[in-house]
C-alpha positions as CSV (number, residue, x, y, z in Angstrom):
1,M,-135.5,48.0,136.3
2,R,-137.4,48.1,133.0
3,T,-135.8,49.4,129.8
4,D,-137.1,49.7,126.3
5,A,-135.5,50.3,123.0
6,G,-137.2,53.7,122.5
7,S,-135.8,55.1,125.8
8,G,-132.4,53.8,124.9
9,R,-132.4,55.6,121.5
10,V,-133.5,58.8,123.2
11,A,-130.8,58.5,125.8
12,G,-128.2,57.8,123.1
13,R,-129.3,60.9,121.1
14,W,-129.2,63.0,124.3
15,L,-125.7,61.7,125.1
16,G,-124.5,62.4,121.6
17,R,-125.7,66.0,121.7
18,C,-124.2,66.5,125.1
19,L,-120.8,65.2,123.8
20,L,-121.0,67.5,120.8
21,L,-121.9,70.5,122.9
22,G,-119.2,69.6,125.4
23,G,-116.6,69.4,122.7
24,L,-117.7,72.9,121.6
25,A,-117.4,74.3,125.1
26,L,-113.9,73.0,125.5
27,A,-112.8,74.1,122.1
28,P,-109.5,75.9,121.6
29,V,-110.0,79.4,120.1
30,G,-109.7,79.7,116.3
31,H,-109.7,83.0,114.4
32,A,-109.4,82.1,110.8
33,A,-112.6,83.3,109.3
34,L,-114.2,82.6,106.0
35,G,-114.1,85.6,103.8
36,E,-111.4,87.4,105.9
37,S,-107.9,88.2,104.9
38,R,-104.9,85.9,105.1
39,A,-103.8,88.0,108.2
40,S,-106.3,85.8,110.2
41,V,-104.0,82.8,109.6
42,Q,-101.3,84.3,111.8
43,A,-103.9,85.1,114.5
44,D,-105.0,81.4,114.5
45,R,-101.5,80.1,114.9
46,E,-101.0,82.4,117.9
47,A,-104.5,81.6,119.4
48,L,-104.0,77.9,119.1
49,N,-100.3,78.1,120.3
50,G,-99.6,76.1,117.2
51,S,-96.5,75.1,115.3
52,P,-95.2,77.5,112.7
53,T,-97.6,77.6,109.8
54,I,-96.7,75.4,106.9
55,V,-97.7,77.1,103.6
56,T,-98.3,75.0,100.4
57,T,-98.9,76.9,97.2
58,T,-100.8,75.5,94.3
59,A,-101.5,77.2,90.9
60,T,-104.8,78.7,92.2
61,Y,-104.6,79.0,96.1
62,E,-102.4,78.7,99.2
63,V,-103.0,76.3,102.0
64,H,-101.8,77.4,105.5
65,E,-101.6,74.5,108.0
66,T,-101.2,74.8,111.7
67,R,-100.9,72.0,114.2
68,T,-101.2,72.2,118.0
69,A,-99.5,70.2,120.7
70,D,-102.7,68.1,121.2
71,G,-102.7,67.1,117.6
72,T,-105.4,69.5,116.2
73,R,-104.8,70.4,112.6
74,L,-106.3,73.5,111.1
75,R,-105.9,74.2,107.3
76,E,-106.9,77.5,105.8
77,F,-107.3,77.9,102.0
78,V,-106.5,81.4,100.7
79,N,-107.6,82.5,97.2
80,P,-105.4,84.7,94.9
81,G,-107.3,87.8,96.3
82,G,-105.9,87.0,99.8
83,R,-109.2,85.9,101.3
84,V,-109.8,82.7,103.2
85,F,-112.3,80.7,101.1
86,A,-112.2,77.4,103.0
87,V,-111.1,75.9,106.3
88,T,-110.7,72.3,107.4
89,W,-110.0,70.9,110.8
90,S,-109.4,67.6,112.7
91,G,-108.5,66.9,116.2
92,R,-109.7,66.1,119.7
93,F,-111.7,69.3,120.0
94,Q,-114.0,71.2,117.8
95,P,-112.7,74.7,116.9
96,D,-114.8,77.8,117.9
97,L,-117.2,77.8,115.0
98,E,-118.5,81.3,115.8
99,K,-115.0,82.7,115.2
100,L,-114.2,80.3,112.4
101,L,-117.3,81.0,110.3
102,A,-117.4,84.8,111.2
103,S,-120.2,86.4,109.2
104,H,-121.5,83.0,108.1
105,Y,-122.1,81.8,111.7
106,P,-125.7,82.9,111.8
107,E,-126.4,81.1,108.6
108,Y,-124.9,78.0,110.0
109,L,-127.1,78.2,113.1
110,A,-130.2,78.7,111.0
111,A,-129.4,75.8,108.7
112,A,-128.2,73.5,111.6
113,G,-131.6,73.8,113.1
114,H,-133.0,72.1,110.0
115,R,-129.9,69.9,109.5
116,R,-129.7,66.6,107.7
117,G,-127.7,63.7,109.0
118,G,-127.3,61.6,112.1
119,H,-126.4,62.8,115.6
120,H,-122.7,62.4,114.8
121,V,-122.9,64.4,111.5
122,V,-123.9,68.0,110.7
123,S,-124.2,68.9,107.1
124,V,-125.2,72.4,105.8
125,S,-125.4,73.4,102.2
126,T,-126.6,76.9,101.2
127,P,-125.6,79.2,98.4
128,E,-123.2,81.0,100.8
129,L,-121.9,78.2,103.0
130,V,-121.1,74.5,102.6
131,L,-120.2,72.9,105.9
132,S,-119.7,69.3,107.2
133,I,-118.8,68.3,110.7
134,V,-118.3,64.7,111.8
135,Q,-118.0,63.6,115.4
136,L,-115.4,60.8,115.5
137,P,-114.8,58.4,118.4
138,R,-111.9,60.5,119.6
139,G,-112.5,63.9,118.2
140,F,-113.9,66.0,115.4
141,S,-113.3,66.5,111.7
142,G,-114.9,69.2,109.6
143,S,-114.7,71.5,106.6
144,A,-116.4,74.7,105.5
145,H,-116.2,76.8,102.3
146,V,-117.8,79.8,100.7
147,P,-118.7,78.8,97.1
148,S,-118.5,82.3,95.8
149,L,-114.9,82.7,97.0
150,V,-113.6,79.4,95.6
151,P,-111.2,80.1,92.8
152,P,-112.3,79.0,89.3
153,G,-111.4,75.4,88.5
154,V,-111.1,74.3,92.1
155,K,-113.3,71.4,93.1
156,P,-114.7,71.4,96.7
157,E,-113.5,67.8,97.1
158,E,-109.9,69.1,96.7
159,L,-110.3,71.0,100.0
160,R,-109.1,68.5,102.5
C-alpha cells in the first residue's frame, strides 16, 4: 500500500474537521446568548442540568458560572445594564454556538468561512464579535464577546 505525506495531511485535516463537527453535533444545549438579558443565565443552568450558578461580582460586571456533571464549565459575563456581553466555556463538548451566539451566529458563520488558524483553532474578530475556539485533546475551550457591550475599563483578556 502506497502512502505519501500529502494524502496524510489531507486525511488529518479531514479527520480534524469531522471531530470538530462531531463535537458540535453531540453538544449539550446552551441558551446564554450574547446581547441578551441575565435571564438567559437561568435558562442555561436548566438546559445543561448544571449545578446551581455561582455568581461573582466585580466592580464593573457579574460572572455567572455553571458546571455540569460531565465537567463542562460555562461562564457568562453580565454588564451593569443586565446584558450578557461575553461567554466562555470549556469541557468535553462544544456548546450549541447557534444558541450561544444568538443574533451574532450568522456573523460567526460568515467569518468562520474565511477563518484564520489551524484545524484545531477557530478565530474570528469583527467589530461586533470576537470569538476563539480551541479543540483540545479531550474537549473544547472557547470564548466570545461583543466589544460594544464590554463595560468601560474591562480588558478582553480578563474574560476567562
